[in-house]
gemmi code that builds the backbone of each chain (N, CA, C; Angstrom):
import gemmi

chains = {
    "A": [
        ("MET", (190.512, 115.687, 277.868), (191.392, 114.832, 278.659), (191.417, 115.268, 280.129)),
        ("ALA", (190.205, 115.486, 280.654), (190.103, 115.900, 282.045), (190.045, 114.692, 282.979)),
        ("GLY", (189.979, 113.511, 282.403), (189.858, 112.306, 283.226), (191.152, 111.965, 283.933)),
        ("PRO", (191.146, 110.864, 284.712), (192.347, 110.458, 285.437), (193.445, 110.028, 284.465)),
        ("ARG", (194.698, 110.196, 284.877), (195.816, 109.759, 284.038), (196.206, 108.323, 284.344)),
        ("VAL", (195.911, 107.877, 285.577), (196.358, 106.553, 286.025), (195.195, 105.816, 286.668)),
        ("THR", (194.946, 104.593, 286.238), (193.922, 103.779, 286.871), (194.441, 102.362, 287.067)),
        ("VAL", (194.268, 101.831, 288.262), (194.564, 100.431, 288.547), (193.213, 99.772, 288.792)),
        ("GLN", (192.911, 98.722, 288.035), (191.568, 98.151, 288.099), (191.597, 96.659, 287.779)),
        ("THR", (190.555, 95.937, 288.206), (190.445, 94.523, 287.849), (189.791, 94.377, 286.470)),
        ("ALA", (188.953, 95.327, 286.102), (188.190, 95.238, 284.851), (189.088, 95.388, 283.622)),
        ("ASP", (188.616, 94.868, 282.510), (189.298, 95.030, 281.229), (189.140, 96.488, 280.762)),
        ("PHE", (189.847, 96.843, 279.683), (189.774, 98.208, 279.162), (189.669, 98.159, 277.648)),
        ("ASP", (189.269, 99.303, 277.075), (189.079, 99.416, 275.633), (190.001, 100.528, 275.127)),
        ("LEU", (191.081, 100.122, 274.460), (192.087, 101.100, 274.019), (191.480, 102.173, 273.121)),
        ("ALA", (190.622, 101.760, 272.197), (190.052, 102.738, 271.261), (189.277, 103.817, 272.014)),
        ("ALA", (188.504, 103.395, 273.003), (187.725, 104.362, 273.788), (188.648, 105.268, 274.598)),
        ("GLU", (189.709, 104.681, 275.140), (190.651, 105.476, 275.941), (191.396, 106.483, 275.066)),
        ("ALA", (191.803, 106.052, 273.868), (192.523, 106.956, 272.963), (191.611, 108.097, 272.528)),
        ("ALA", (190.352, 107.765, 272.267), (189.391, 108.796, 271.859), (189.203, 109.817, 272.973)),
        ("ALA", (189.096, 109.334, 274.208), (188.897, 110.237, 275.343), (190.135, 111.099, 275.571)),
        ("LEU", (191.303, 110.510, 275.350), (192.560, 111.221, 275.612), (192.752, 112.403, 274.671)),
        ("ARG", (192.286, 112.251, 273.431), (192.500, 113.346, 272.474), (191.251, 114.202, 272.254)),
        ("ALA", (190.170, 113.845, 272.933), (188.911, 114.579, 272.760), (189.101, 116.053, 273.094)),
        ("GLY", (188.694, 116.916, 272.184), (188.725, 118.351, 272.440), (190.097, 118.988, 272.304)),
        ("ASP", (191.112, 118.220, 271.960), (192.465, 118.779, 271.813), (192.864, 118.758, 270.337)),
        ("GLY", (192.609, 119.878, 269.656), (192.885, 119.969, 268.224), (194.355, 119.951, 267.873)),
        ("GLY", (195.227, 120.077, 268.880), (196.662, 120.064, 268.616), (197.248, 118.676, 268.518)),
        ("VAL", (196.425, 117.673, 268.816), (196.934, 116.298, 268.756), (197.014, 115.833, 267.308)),
        ("GLY", (198.214, 115.384, 266.922), (198.379, 114.828, 265.585), (198.849, 113.399, 265.624)),
        ("ALA", (199.082, 112.875, 266.834), (199.594, 111.509, 266.966), (199.144, 110.894, 268.277)),
        ("VAL", (198.752, 109.630, 268.206), (198.483, 108.845, 269.410), (199.326, 107.586, 269.286)),
        ("ALA", (200.211, 107.344, 270.261), (200.978, 106.096, 270.296), (200.520, 105.317, 271.511)),
        ("ALA", (200.388, 103.992, 271.345), (199.887, 103.188, 272.461), (200.582, 101.844, 272.508)),
        ("PHE", (200.612, 101.274, 273.693), (201.158, 99.941, 273.916), (200.163, 99.177, 274.779)),
        ("ILE", (199.968, 97.895, 274.452), (199.161, 97.012, 275.303), (200.001, 95.801, 275.652)),
        ("GLY", (200.099, 95.475, 276.922), (200.745, 94.244, 277.366), (199.684, 93.181, 277.577)),
        ("THR", (199.961, 91.934, 277.128), (198.971, 90.861, 277.243), (199.607, 89.608, 277.851)),
        ("VAL", (198.765, 88.698, 278.320), (199.250, 87.470, 278.957), (199.622, 86.449, 277.881)),
        ("ARG", (200.907, 86.083, 277.851), (201.370, 85.040, 276.910), (200.943, 83.664, 277.404)),
        ("ASP", (200.960, 82.682, 276.479), (200.642, 81.317, 276.916), (201.880, 80.571, 277.407)),
        ("ARG", (203.062, 81.147, 277.182), (204.295, 80.535, 277.685), (205.218, 81.621, 278.207)),
        ("ASN", (206.025, 81.299, 279.218), (207.039, 82.232, 279.708), (208.181, 81.430, 280.309)),
        ("ASP", (209.402, 81.740, 279.912), (210.585, 81.044, 280.431), (210.421, 79.520, 280.365)),
        ("GLY", (209.833, 79.037, 279.289), (209.713, 77.601, 279.097), (208.557, 76.932, 279.820)),
        ("HIS", (207.743, 77.719, 280.549), (206.597, 77.150, 281.253), (205.312, 77.502, 280.513)),
        ("GLY", (204.388, 76.565, 280.464), (203.059, 76.901, 279.971), (202.345, 77.703, 281.046)),
        ("ILE", (201.502, 78.642, 280.635), (200.810, 79.483, 281.616), (199.305, 79.294, 281.473)),
        ("ASP", (198.651, 78.936, 282.585), (197.200, 78.802, 282.591), (196.540, 80.139, 282.901)),
        ("SER", (197.078, 80.838, 283.909), (196.526, 82.128, 284.313), (197.590, 82.888, 285.077)),
        ("MET", (197.280, 84.106, 285.409), (198.261, 84.963, 286.076), (197.564, 85.824, 287.113)),
        ("GLU", (198.219, 86.000, 288.267), (197.685, 86.884, 289.297), (198.582, 88.104, 289.406)),
        ("LEU", (197.982, 89.255, 289.480), (198.758, 90.488, 289.608), (198.457, 91.174, 290.927)),
        ("GLU", (199.522, 91.424, 291.679), (199.411, 92.118, 292.965), (200.030, 93.505, 292.819)),
        ("HIS", (199.574, 94.465, 293.589), (200.223, 95.782, 293.575), (200.199, 96.384, 294.964)),
        ("TYR", (200.782, 97.556, 295.080), (200.880, 98.279, 296.344), (199.974, 99.489, 296.211)),
        ("PRO", (198.714, 99.356, 296.657), (197.741, 100.436, 296.455), (198.262, 101.751, 297.033)),
        ("GLY", (198.074, 102.804, 296.314), (198.567, 104.108, 296.766), (199.925, 104.396, 296.158)),
        ("MET", (200.906, 103.538, 296.451), (202.236, 103.764, 295.879), (202.205, 103.591, 294.364)),
        ("THR", (201.437, 102.629, 293.892), (201.387, 102.374, 292.452), (200.950, 103.616, 291.684)),
        ("GLU", (199.829, 104.178, 292.098), (199.283, 105.345, 291.400), (200.266, 106.516, 291.486)),
        ("ARG", (200.830, 106.689, 292.680), (201.763, 107.779, 292.913), (203.009, 107.634, 292.020)),
        ("ALA", (203.526, 106.406, 291.933), (204.729, 106.161, 291.136), (204.463, 106.432, 289.655)),
        ("ILE", (203.321, 105.985, 289.165), (203.038, 106.173, 287.727), (202.742, 107.636, 287.424)),
        ("GLU", (202.066, 108.333, 288.336), (201.853, 109.782, 288.155), (203.207, 110.487, 288.022)),
        ("ALA", (204.164, 110.108, 288.848), (205.502, 110.729, 288.796), (206.184, 110.412, 287.466)),
        ("MET", (205.963, 109.199, 286.944), (206.547, 108.824, 285.651), (205.967, 109.666, 284.527)),
        ("ILE", (204.668, 109.918, 284.582), (204.029, 110.734, 283.542), (204.543, 112.170, 283.629)),
        ("ASP", (204.699, 112.671, 284.852), (205.280, 114.016, 285.013), (206.662, 114.069, 284.365)),
        ("GLU", (207.450, 113.040, 284.592), (208.805, 113.005, 284.031), (208.752, 112.923, 282.502)),
        ("ALA", (207.809, 112.126, 281.972), (207.659, 112.029, 280.515), (207.294, 113.388, 279.927)),
        ("GLN", (206.464, 114.145, 280.658), (206.066, 115.471, 280.159), (207.219, 116.465, 280.190)),
        ("ARG", (208.151, 116.266, 281.146), (209.339, 117.129, 281.166), (210.264, 116.819, 279.990)),
        ("ARG", (210.327, 115.533, 279.622), (211.301, 115.104, 278.610), (210.804, 115.236, 277.171)),
        ("PHE", (209.506, 115.083, 276.989), (208.964, 115.030, 275.624), (207.798, 116.007, 275.496)),
        ("ALA", (207.613, 116.519, 274.281), (206.512, 117.455, 274.044), (205.224, 116.669, 273.820)),
        ("ILE", (204.730, 116.056, 274.893), (203.487, 115.294, 274.759), (202.326, 116.123, 275.281)),
        ("ARG", (201.127, 115.798, 274.812), (199.951, 116.586, 275.187), (199.103, 115.880, 276.231)),
        ("GLY", (199.177, 114.558, 276.265), (198.410, 113.817, 277.256), (198.950, 112.407, 277.386)),
        ("ALA", (198.632, 111.746, 278.491), (199.056, 110.355, 278.682), (198.030, 109.644, 279.553)),
        ("ARG", (197.881, 108.362, 279.304), (196.909, 107.562, 280.061), (197.534, 106.197, 280.303)),
        ("VAL", (197.503, 105.749, 281.557), (198.004, 104.417, 281.913), (196.896, 103.678, 282.653)),
        ("ILE", (196.589, 102.481, 282.186), (195.652, 101.603, 282.900), (196.375, 100.287, 283.134)),
        ("HIS", (196.367, 99.802, 284.359), (197.017, 98.525, 284.671), (196.018, 97.677, 285.439)),
        ("ARG", (195.830, 96.457, 284.986), (194.903, 95.569, 285.678), (195.603, 94.820, 286.797)),
        ("VAL", (194.843, 94.429, 287.817), (195.328, 93.575, 288.900), (194.305, 92.467, 289.121)),
        ("GLY", (194.704, 91.452, 289.903), (193.812, 90.335, 290.159), (194.130, 89.182, 289.225)),
        ("LEU", (193.142, 88.338, 288.998), (193.343, 87.126, 288.204), (193.094, 87.388, 286.721)),
        ("LEU", (194.098, 87.078, 285.890), (193.972, 87.244, 284.442), (194.212, 85.903, 283.753)),
        ("GLN", (193.577, 85.742, 282.608), (193.709, 84.502, 281.854), (194.622, 84.703, 280.650)),
        ("ARG", (195.077, 83.585, 280.076), (195.885, 83.663, 278.856), (195.231, 84.575, 277.822)),
        ("GLN", (196.044, 85.389, 277.188), (195.621, 86.315, 276.132), (194.854, 87.539, 276.639)),
        ("ASP", (194.599, 87.604, 277.942), (193.935, 88.807, 278.476), (194.849, 90.021, 278.314)),
        ("GLN", (194.261, 91.171, 278.250), (195.025, 92.416, 278.302), (195.460, 92.647, 279.743)),
        ("ILE", (196.724, 93.039, 279.927), (197.238, 93.319, 281.275), (197.235, 94.827, 281.546)),
        ("MET", (197.766, 95.578, 280.604), (197.907, 97.016, 280.838), (198.032, 97.765, 279.522)),
        ("MET", (197.823, 99.074, 279.591), (197.997, 99.907, 278.402), (198.609, 101.253, 278.773)),
        ("VAL", (199.382, 101.769, 277.827), (199.877, 103.147, 277.894), (199.465, 103.804, 276.585)),
        ("ALA", (198.914, 104.999, 276.656), (198.627, 105.777, 275.447), (199.140, 107.193, 275.656)),
        ("VAL", (199.747, 107.736, 274.619), (200.325, 109.081, 274.696), (199.909, 109.869, 273.465)),
        ("THR", (199.579, 111.140, 273.656), (199.256, 112.010, 272.518), (200.311, 113.102, 272.382)),
        ("SER", (200.559, 113.492, 271.137), (201.482, 114.591, 270.866), (201.128, 115.188, 269.505)),
        ("ALA", (201.826, 116.249, 269.141), (201.554, 116.887, 267.858), (202.059, 116.026, 266.707)),
        ("HIS", (203.232, 115.423, 266.905), (203.849, 114.598, 265.861), (204.259, 113.245, 266.432)),
        ("ARG", (204.459, 112.263, 265.555), (204.599, 110.886, 266.032), (205.835, 110.629, 266.887)),
        ("GLY", (206.938, 111.309, 266.572), (208.199, 110.991, 267.238), (208.115, 111.089, 268.750)),
        ("GLU", (207.555, 112.172, 269.234), (207.469, 112.382, 270.677), (206.531, 111.361, 271.323)),
        ("ALA", (205.446, 111.028, 270.626), (204.493, 110.067, 271.190), (205.114, 108.671, 271.279)),
        ("PHE", (205.800, 108.255, 270.209), (206.478, 106.946, 270.240), (207.495, 106.900, 271.380)),
        ("GLN", (208.315, 107.933, 271.462), (209.372, 107.956, 272.470), (208.811, 107.951, 273.887)),
        ("ALA", (207.824, 108.802, 274.126), (207.258, 108.899, 275.468), (206.575, 107.597, 275.872)),
        ("CYS", (205.951, 106.937, 274.901), (205.274, 105.669, 275.180), (206.306, 104.619, 275.616)),
        ("GLU", (207.414, 104.552, 274.895), (208.453, 103.577, 275.241), (209.114, 103.935, 276.577)),
        ("PHE", (209.351, 105.224, 276.777), (209.925, 105.678, 278.043), (209.039, 105.275, 279.216)),
        ("LEU", (207.741, 105.522, 279.092), (206.823, 105.181, 280.179), (206.803, 103.674, 280.445)),
        ("MET", (206.849, 102.883, 279.381), (206.872, 101.424, 279.561), (208.151, 100.962, 280.248)),
        ("ASP", (209.291, 101.497, 279.782), (210.568, 101.106, 280.384), (210.607, 101.490, 281.862)),
        ("TYR", (210.078, 102.653, 282.154), (210.063, 103.154, 283.533), (209.154, 102.275, 284.395)),
        ("LEU", (207.941, 102.037, 283.879), (206.960, 101.270, 284.642), (207.459, 99.856, 284.969)),
        ("LYS", (208.122, 99.232, 283.986), (208.593, 97.858, 284.166), (209.545, 97.711, 285.351)),
        ("THR", (210.285, 98.796, 285.648), (211.322, 98.682, 286.671), (211.018, 99.446, 287.962)),
        ("GLN", (209.979, 100.304, 287.955), (209.753, 101.162, 289.128), (208.336, 101.112, 289.701)),
        ("ALA", (207.382, 100.576, 288.987), (206.012, 100.567, 289.514), (205.790, 99.270, 290.296)),
        ("PRO", (205.237, 99.379, 291.502), (205.127, 98.204, 292.370), (203.979, 97.252, 292.004)),
        ("PHE", (204.250, 96.460, 290.964), (203.355, 95.356, 290.565), (204.173, 94.070, 290.616)),
        ("TRP", (203.495, 92.968, 290.910), (204.169, 91.662, 290.900), (203.251, 90.645, 290.234)),
        ("LYS", (203.858, 89.846, 289.338), (203.102, 88.826, 288.608), (203.386, 87.446, 289.178)),
        ("LYS", (202.332, 86.684, 289.367), (202.469, 85.288, 289.771), (201.793, 84.435, 288.711)),
        ("GLU", (202.570, 83.549, 288.091), (202.033, 82.706, 287.029), (201.547, 81.379, 287.583)),
        ("HIS", (200.405, 80.941, 287.087), (199.916, 79.607, 287.424), (200.212, 78.708, 286.226)),
        ("THR", (201.046, 77.709, 286.460), (201.467, 76.804, 285.403), (201.022, 75.398, 285.769)),
        ("PRO", (201.068, 74.461, 284.811), (200.695, 73.075, 285.147), (201.575, 72.503, 286.258)),
        ("GLU", (202.793, 73.060, 286.425), (203.714, 72.565, 287.466), (203.509, 73.283, 288.793)),
        ("GLY", (202.619, 74.244, 288.839), (202.392, 74.993, 290.078), (202.552, 76.485, 289.853)),
        ("ALA", (202.419, 77.245, 290.939), (202.495, 78.704, 290.827), (203.929, 79.173, 291.025)),
        ("ARG", (204.294, 80.230, 290.305), (205.638, 80.804, 290.477), (205.599, 82.316, 290.292)),
        ("TRP", (206.328, 83.021, 291.167), (206.466, 84.470, 291.012), (207.412, 84.718, 289.854)),
        ("VAL", (207.065, 85.646, 289.014), (207.887, 85.977, 287.849), (209.156, 86.702, 288.308)),
        ("ASP", (210.295, 86.329, 287.722), (211.568, 86.993, 288.033), (211.693, 88.284, 287.233)),
        ("ALA", (212.278, 89.297, 287.874), (212.589, 90.535, 287.154), (213.693, 90.261, 286.142)),
        ("ARG", (213.669, 90.995, 285.034), (214.664, 90.784, 283.974), (215.681, 91.919, 283.963)),
        ("SER", (216.946, 91.549, 283.835), (217.986, 92.581, 283.757), (217.859, 93.363, 282.447)),
        ("SER", (217.233, 92.760, 281.429), (217.032, 93.486, 280.165), (216.113, 94.689, 280.364)),
        ("ASP", (215.217, 94.605, 281.358), (214.356, 95.761, 281.647), (215.153, 96.884, 282.302)),
        ("ASP", (216.118, 96.528, 283.150), (217.004, 97.550, 283.727), (217.820, 98.209, 282.623)),
        ("ALA", (218.266, 97.389, 281.661), (219.059, 97.929, 280.542), (218.202, 98.873, 279.709)),
        ("ALA", (216.923, 98.558, 279.557), (216.034, 99.391, 278.741), (215.860, 100.784, 279.352)),
        ("ILE", (215.670, 100.868, 280.651), (215.484, 102.191, 281.263), (216.817, 102.933, 281.366)),
        ("ALA", (217.919, 102.177, 281.413), (219.247, 102.819, 281.470), (219.519, 103.647, 280.210)),
        ("ARG", (218.921, 103.243, 279.085), (219.082, 104.007, 277.841), (218.589, 105.433, 277.987)),
        ("TRP", (217.662, 105.649, 278.934), (217.104, 106.988, 279.157), (217.867, 107.712, 280.263)),
        ("GLY", (218.964, 107.128, 280.710), (219.770, 107.780, 281.743), (219.259, 107.562, 283.154)),
        ("ILE", (218.428, 106.519, 283.344), (217.872, 106.241, 284.666), (218.369, 104.874, 285.141)),
        ("THR", (218.963, 104.855, 286.328), (219.444, 103.600, 286.902), (218.331, 102.985, 287.731)),
        ("ALA", (217.922, 101.770, 287.384), (216.783, 101.150, 288.059), (217.210, 100.300, 289.245)),
        ("GLY", (218.192, 99.432, 289.032), (218.593, 98.524, 290.116), (217.450, 97.621, 290.545)),
        ("ASN", (216.599, 97.228, 289.604), (215.457, 96.383, 289.971), (215.818, 94.911, 289.949)),
        ("ALA", (216.273, 94.416, 288.814), (216.614, 92.995, 288.704), (217.848, 92.701, 289.544)),
        ("PRO", (217.890, 91.544, 290.204), (219.074, 91.200, 290.982), (220.274, 91.039, 290.063)),
        ("PRO", (221.471, 91.400, 290.544), (222.651, 91.256, 289.701), (222.879, 89.796, 289.341)),
        ("VAL", (223.360, 89.576, 288.139), (223.650, 88.210, 287.700), (224.951, 87.765, 288.370)),
        ("VAL", (224.874, 86.683, 289.108), (226.060, 86.179, 289.802), (226.825, 85.268, 288.846)),
        ("PRO", (228.091, 85.614, 288.550), (228.850, 84.775, 287.618), (229.119, 83.397, 288.202)),
        ("ASP", (229.186, 82.407, 287.331), (229.489, 81.056, 287.803), (230.886, 81.025, 288.400)),
        ("PRO", (231.063, 80.288, 289.511), (232.393, 80.241, 290.118), (233.391, 79.500, 289.230)),
    ],
    "B": [
        ("MET", (210.071, 104.822, 318.789), (209.017, 105.294, 317.891), (208.492, 104.116, 317.071)),
        ("LYS", (207.338, 104.339, 316.453), (206.665, 103.239, 315.768), (206.657, 103.447, 314.254)),
        ("VAL", (206.910, 102.390, 313.526), (206.750, 102.444, 312.079), (205.842, 101.296, 311.649)),
        ("ARG", (205.180, 101.505, 310.526), (204.322, 100.453, 309.978), (205.104, 99.757, 308.867)),
        ("VAL", (205.327, 98.467, 309.055), (206.061, 97.705, 308.048), (205.070, 96.931, 307.195)),
        ("ARG", (205.268, 96.965, 305.880), (204.378, 96.241, 304.961), (205.211, 95.351, 304.046)),
        ("PHE", (204.612, 94.219, 303.687), (205.288, 93.276, 302.797), (204.380, 92.988, 301.600)),
        ("PHE", (205.002, 92.699, 300.463), (204.217, 92.386, 299.266), (204.768, 91.156, 298.541)),
        ("ALA", (203.900, 90.576, 297.738), (204.239, 89.453, 296.844), (204.822, 88.276, 297.639)),
        ("SER", (205.958, 87.717, 297.194), (206.481, 86.504, 297.848), (206.822, 86.761, 299.312)),
        ("ILE", (207.199, 87.985, 299.641), (207.543, 88.301, 301.033), (206.277, 88.347, 301.893)),
        ("ARG", (205.199, 88.874, 301.332), (203.896, 88.860, 302.026), (203.427, 87.431, 302.278)),
        ("GLU", (203.633, 86.572, 301.286), (203.199, 85.178, 301.460), (203.937, 84.518, 302.627)),
        ("ALA", (205.206, 84.894, 302.812), (206.010, 84.276, 303.872), (205.782, 84.917, 305.238)),
        ("LEU", (205.556, 86.233, 305.266), (205.572, 86.958, 306.544), (204.248, 87.618, 306.905)),
        ("GLY", (203.268, 87.574, 306.012), (202.021, 88.287, 306.273), (202.086, 89.685, 305.683)),
        ("ALA", (200.964, 90.420, 305.807), (200.860, 91.715, 305.139), (201.688, 92.798, 305.816)),
        ("GLY", (202.004, 92.595, 307.093), (202.829, 93.589, 307.778), (202.413, 93.759, 309.222)),
        ("GLU", (203.000, 94.745, 309.890), (202.753, 94.953, 311.315), (203.346, 96.290, 311.735)),
        ("GLY", (202.939, 96.746, 312.915), (203.574, 97.932, 313.489), (204.724, 97.472, 314.367)),
        ("ILE", (205.878, 98.106, 314.237), (206.997, 97.720, 315.101), (207.658, 98.964, 315.706)),
        ("ASP", (208.293, 98.752, 316.865), (209.024, 99.829, 317.534), (210.461, 99.834, 317.042)),
        ("VAL", (210.956, 101.004, 316.709), (212.354, 101.134, 316.274), (212.980, 102.317, 317.004)),
        ("ASP", (214.303, 102.350, 317.021), (215.028, 103.461, 317.654), (214.881, 104.722, 316.813)),
        ("ALA", (214.846, 105.860, 317.490), (214.824, 107.142, 316.769), (216.067, 107.225, 315.883)),
        ("GLY", (215.882, 107.698, 314.651), (217.006, 107.842, 313.735), (217.384, 106.559, 313.021)),
        ("ALA", (216.594, 105.511, 313.189), (216.906, 104.233, 312.545), (216.837, 104.366, 311.025)),
        ("THR", (217.713, 103.642, 310.346), (217.662, 103.611, 308.888), (216.788, 102.434, 308.452)),
        ("VAL", (216.427, 102.451, 307.171), (215.660, 101.339, 306.602), (216.455, 100.038, 306.752)),
        ("GLY", (217.763, 100.118, 306.518), (218.614, 98.938, 306.660), (218.625, 98.395, 308.082)),
        ("ALA", (218.579, 99.307, 309.067), (218.564, 98.871, 310.465), (217.255, 98.149, 310.791)),
        ("VAL", (216.156, 98.626, 310.225), (214.870, 97.952, 310.438), (214.912, 96.562, 309.803)),
        ("ARG", (215.495, 96.486, 308.598), (215.638, 95.176, 307.944), (216.461, 94.236, 308.831)),
        ("ASP", (217.568, 94.744, 309.384), (218.417, 93.922, 310.246), (217.654, 93.444, 311.482)),
        ("ALA", (216.843, 94.338, 312.050), (216.072, 93.968, 313.245), (215.081, 92.850, 312.918)),
        ("LEU", (214.499, 92.911, 311.729), (213.554, 91.861, 311.326), (214.296, 90.550, 311.068)),
        ("ILE", (215.470, 90.642, 310.436), (216.285, 89.447, 310.183), (216.669, 88.780, 311.505)),
        ("ALA", (216.952, 89.612, 312.523), (217.403, 89.094, 313.822), (216.343, 88.242, 314.517)),
        ("ARG", (215.097, 88.343, 314.054), (214.048, 87.477, 314.632), (214.238, 86.014, 314.258)),
        ("GLY", (215.027, 85.786, 313.199), (215.256, 84.411, 312.743), (214.063, 83.880, 311.959)),
        ("GLY", (214.027, 82.570, 311.766), (212.910, 81.910, 311.089), (212.658, 82.448, 309.695)),
        ("ALA", (211.369, 82.596, 309.375), (210.991, 83.033, 308.030), (211.504, 84.440, 307.742)),
        ("HIS", (211.506, 85.304, 308.777), (212.000, 86.667, 308.565), (213.452, 86.645, 308.107)),
        ("ALA", (214.281, 85.847, 308.790), (215.703, 85.769, 308.436), (215.867, 85.210, 307.026)),
        ("ALA", (215.010, 84.262, 306.669), (215.145, 83.609, 305.357), (214.799, 84.559, 304.211)),
        ("VAL", (213.645, 85.202, 304.290), (213.211, 85.981, 303.117), (213.809, 87.388, 303.054)),
        ("LEU", (214.274, 87.908, 304.190), (214.861, 89.254, 304.177), (216.388, 89.208, 304.189)),
        ("ALA", (216.948, 87.989, 304.106), (218.404, 87.800, 304.219), (219.191, 88.713, 303.296)),
        ("ARG", (220.320, 89.157, 303.795), (221.254, 89.934, 302.974), (221.667, 89.085, 301.781)),
        ("GLY", (221.763, 89.719, 300.623), (222.122, 88.961, 299.431), (220.899, 88.572, 298.619)),
        ("ARG", (219.720, 88.625, 299.252), (218.501, 88.370, 298.476), (218.029, 89.671, 297.840)),
        ("ALA", (217.554, 89.569, 296.615), (217.073, 90.760, 295.910), (215.840, 91.283, 296.632)),
        ("LEU", (215.905, 92.512, 297.078), (214.830, 93.091, 297.864), (214.800, 94.578, 297.564)),
        ("ARG", (213.607, 95.125, 297.425), (213.501, 96.566, 297.247), (212.690, 97.131, 298.392)),
        ("CYS", (212.856, 98.393, 298.666), (212.145, 98.993, 299.778), (211.584, 100.352, 299.382)),
        ("ALA", (210.510, 100.721, 300.060), (209.876, 102.022, 299.819), (209.551, 102.636, 301.167)),
        ("LEU", (209.851, 103.927, 301.287), (209.550, 104.666, 302.511), (208.441, 105.658, 302.179)),
        ("ASP", (207.342, 105.552, 302.915), (206.170, 106.387, 302.657), (205.790, 106.379, 301.172)),
        ("GLN", (205.813, 105.177, 300.604), (205.332, 104.907, 299.244), (206.203, 105.497, 298.143)),
        ("VAL", (207.479, 105.710, 298.441), (208.446, 106.120, 297.420), (209.645, 105.184, 297.532)),
        ("LEU", (210.115, 104.653, 296.403), (211.283, 103.766, 296.426), (212.432, 104.458, 297.150)),
        ("CYS", (213.168, 103.699, 297.946), (214.250, 104.315, 298.710), (215.449, 103.383, 298.789)),
        ("GLU", (216.561, 103.925, 299.284), (217.748, 103.132, 299.581), (217.675, 102.738, 301.056)),
        ("GLU", (218.494, 101.753, 301.435), (218.479, 101.312, 302.841), (219.119, 102.324, 303.779)),
        ("THR", (219.766, 103.326, 303.207), (220.377, 104.366, 304.042), (219.354, 105.423, 304.464)),
        ("ALA", (218.150, 105.377, 303.893), (217.111, 106.353, 304.249), (216.742, 106.195, 305.719)),
        ("THR", (216.403, 107.310, 306.346), (216.061, 107.315, 307.770), (214.539, 107.307, 307.940)),
        ("VAL", (214.057, 106.426, 308.799), (212.614, 106.359, 309.026), (212.224, 107.355, 310.119)),
        ("ALA", (210.971, 107.766, 310.096), (210.459, 108.706, 311.103), (209.287, 108.051, 311.823)),
        ("ASP", (208.888, 108.640, 312.954), (207.751, 108.107, 313.692), (206.527, 108.130, 312.783)),
        ("GLY", (205.853, 107.011, 312.674), (204.667, 106.931, 311.838), (204.950, 106.607, 310.383)),
        ("SER", (206.229, 106.407, 310.028), (206.575, 106.073, 308.641), (205.921, 104.765, 308.210)),
        ("GLU", (205.655, 104.685, 306.916), (205.229, 103.415, 306.323), (206.420, 102.888, 305.529)),
        ("LEU", (206.897, 101.717, 305.919), (208.098, 101.141, 305.312), (207.717, 99.804, 304.670)),
        ("ALA", (207.989, 99.672, 303.386), (207.599, 98.445, 302.679), (208.823, 97.718, 302.130)),
        ("PHE", (208.785, 96.411, 302.238), (209.806, 95.549, 301.634), (209.128, 94.642, 300.624)),
        ("PHE", (209.732, 94.527, 299.444), (209.127, 93.674, 298.413), (210.184, 93.218, 297.425)),
        ("PRO", (209.872, 92.175, 296.646), (210.827, 91.701, 295.636), (210.908, 92.687, 294.456)),
        ("PRO", (211.892, 92.510, 293.576), (211.932, 93.323, 292.360), (210.568, 93.316, 291.674)),
        ("VAL", (210.207, 94.431, 291.067), (208.862, 94.570, 290.496), (208.792, 93.927, 289.105)),
        ("THR", (207.596, 93.441, 288.759), (207.453, 92.687, 287.496), (206.139, 93.016, 286.782)),
        ("GLY", (205.727, 94.273, 286.841), (204.482, 94.644, 286.160), (204.693, 94.889, 284.667)),
        ("GLY", (203.680, 95.465, 284.060), (203.777, 95.824, 282.648), (203.288, 94.756, 281.721)),
    ],
}
model = gemmi.Model(1)
for chain_id, residues in chains.items():
    chain = gemmi.Chain(chain_id)
    for i, (resn, *xyz) in enumerate(residues, 1):
        res = gemmi.Residue()
        res.name, res.seqid = resn, gemmi.SeqId(i, " ")
        for name, pos in zip(("N", "CA", "C"), xyz):
            atom = gemmi.Atom()
            atom.name, atom.element = name, gemmi.Element(name[0])
            atom.pos, atom.b_iso = gemmi.Position(*pos), 0.0
            res.add_atom(atom)
        chain.add_residue(res)
    model.add_chain(chain)
structure = gemmi.Structure()
structure.add_model(model)
structure.setup_entities()
């Protein structure tokens, strides 16, 4: 697992190959947990033809590296790998993956979810959906802020819900 | 002193990728936002107070109370939606 921990790329990825590389040569690994995010055909009631992903080069890699460092402080994990695609993606395409290795499953599952919750609210990516009605920037969800709050981290990403007058 | 301001996503579409601007020594991120709003037009619209906006100073998320330095890179962008 001497390779990079974080990659932002336009190309697709192969989870099996990444998981194999992550645990290669590490006999202490007894668990690999992974998550893949993919492009749905519908979102918030809109049909989706394709999706564009923008990011903040430099900050993105730095932010995710810091998240992995934090995951390593919190959980007994042995390795982690994050790949996130940018550019134009089509329905059902893979968007991103997180893979984590540990000695036993509990830490790998937890660290994988922690990294996802963190990334959703702190990594500078933005999705723009192309729908039959036109293009729209995806709104941040307050449920994602709630998810990272479970780990004791305040995100403040999604705008506060304004109550009806 | 000079800072480099960058915009992303919907804010980039409205204002462009960014620019170098002169700010007072000791200026906060919020003061830079106010100076951009004071230009009126598209800047006032997309950076308006009350709109959900996040900021990063030298590529780290920050609060508007953070102080910028000469040569700082200051970014404004909408809430993030990756993953």
